[in-house]
N, C-alpha and C positions, 0 to 999 in steps of 0.2 A: 517524348510522346510520339509514337509512330504506330501506323497500322490500326487495326480494329481496337477500339477501346473496350477493355475487359469488363466483365460483370462484377458484382460486389459479393463480399462475404459478410460476416457479422461485424467486421471492424467499423467503427464510427467513420473513419476516413473513407472507406468504401461506400458507406451510406451517403456521405456528402457528395461523392463523385456521381453516384446513381441519381441523386436529386438534381445535380447540375446537368446531367445528360438528359433527364426528362424535360428540363426547361429549354433545351436547345430547339426542340421541335416547334413550339410556338414562335420562337425568335426567328427561325428560318422562314416561316410563313409570313410573319410581319415584315421582315426585311424585303421579301419578294413583293408583297402587296404594296408596300410604300414606294417601290420603284415601278409600280404599274406593269409588272411582268407576269406572264403566264408560265405555267410549268413547261409548256412547249418552248417558250422563249429561252428559259434557263437551260433546258436540255440542249438546245441548239448551241448555246454559248459555252457550255461546260463539257459537253460530251457525256454527261451523266444521264442515264435513261429517265424518262418521265415517270416510270413506275417507281424507280429508286427515289426520286425526288419526292414523290407523293408519300412513300413510306417514311422517309425522313421527317416530313412535316407532320405526319400523323403519329410519330413516335413508335412506329412499327419496325424501324430499323435504327440501329445505333450508328451514329456518325463516326467516320474515321477521320483522322487528321487530313488525309488527302482530299476527302470530299469537302471538309470544312474550309480548307484553304482555297479550293476552287470556287466555292460559293461566296466566300468573303471577298474574293477578287472581283467577281461579277457584281456583287451588291455594293462594292466600294465602301466597306465598313471594316473596322479592325476585327481580327479573329477573337479578341477578348470580348467584344460585344456579343458575338454569337454564343459564346460559352458562358457568359455571365461572370467573367473573372472579376474579383473584387478590386475596387479602385485603390490606388496607392496614394501616398501623400505627395506626389509630384505636382508640378504646376500646370501640367497639360490639361486642356479643356476636354471634357467628355460630354459634348452637347447631345441633347435628345431631339430627334425629329418630331415634328407635329404636322397635322393635316390642317391646312387653311384654304378654304374655298376650293377644295378638290386638289390642291397642290401639296406636295411634301416639302416642308421648309426646315432646314437644319441651320440653326444659328451657329456662327463660327467665332463670335466675339461676345464678350460680356456686355450688358447694357451700359450705355454711355460712350461718348466718343464716336469715332468712325465705326460704323456697323457693317458686318459682312454676313451674308447668308449664302448657303447652297440651296438652290430651289429645283425641284423636279416637277416639271409640268407634264401632265399626261397628254396622250395624243388626241384624246377626245376634243372635238372642236366646240368652242363656245362663241357666242356673238361678241366681238370685241366691244368693250366699253371703255374708251379712253377717259382718263382722269388727269387732273393736274393738282399740284400742291408745291409748297416751297421745298427746294432741295436740288441736289445734283447727284446723278447716279451713273454708275459704270457697270456694264454687263459684259460678261465673257462667256461664250458657249463652251461647255466642257464635253458634251456629247449630244448627238441629235442635231436638229436644225431649228433655229429660232426665228419667229416672225415678230418684228417690232414695228409698231405704228408710232410715228412721231409727227404730230401735226398732219401735214399733207403727205408725208413720206411713208412708204410701205417697204420696209427692209427685210431681207432674208439673210441670216447669218449662219455660217457653218462652224464646225469645231475649230477653236483657236481664234475666231474672229470676235471683236469686241466693239462696243458702241458706248459713248458717253453723251449725256444730255442733261439739260436743265429741266427739272421736273415741273416747271411752270408751263412747259409745252405739253399739250394734251398727249398722253402716251398710253400704250398698252403693249404687253408682249405675251406670247404663247407659242405653242408648238406650230411648226409650219405644216403639220399634217402628215409627216412621214414617220411618226412614232414619237415616243416621249423625248423631251429635251431637258438636259441638265444645265443649269446656269449658275455662275458665280455672280453675285450682286454685291457691290460695295456702295455704301451710302454715308454721307457725312452730316454732321450737326452744324448749327450756325457758327460761323467764325472759324471753323476748322478747315485747314487746307492741306491735310495729309492725304496725298493721292488725289483728293477731290476738292472741288470748290463747293463747300458744303452749305447746307441750310437745314431747317427743321425736317426730320425724317417723316413727320406725319404718322401714318400708320405703317410705313415700311413696305418693302416689296412683297411681303406675304399677302397683301390685300387683293391680289388677283388682277394686277394691272395687265 
């Protein structure tokens, strides 16, 4: 699969390809909006013109493999997710992102046991509302800059930095105000000591701490 994706003929296979291509446009828009990026942001990161990005999202231009690869890299999602490739019978998880309190949350584990999430926090500033509950959490910054309030501490973490804490301590985290921040969160259940000293996850990190 290289270069410009061709049009269709009367063949049923071609019709299926056409339908798949038409579904790419809304997926591109959704992927960008879930990451709180503007067309200008994506253009700057990929070198693809803003007008081309707009036409791709509106279905006015067919995507090439080169364009899709660049966008998949920026959005940090598999190429299969952009083109709607059918799931196979393998054991790999294909989690679906969801919006929770203005944040994009991607579960990385199945329910039960130690839980992991990838969380995208937008740059928009909200009033911190620290909360506390049973548990122990570990956060690592994947991109952007993270602000973490832990009791009387006010921490600022960059890419690759991590923090762990007992969630009985009043806590909150969000963007440090320099753009969106992407965080890996790991949380344990009562009695589990795999990576974490765990306890009841309560409502989990998606609750907007």
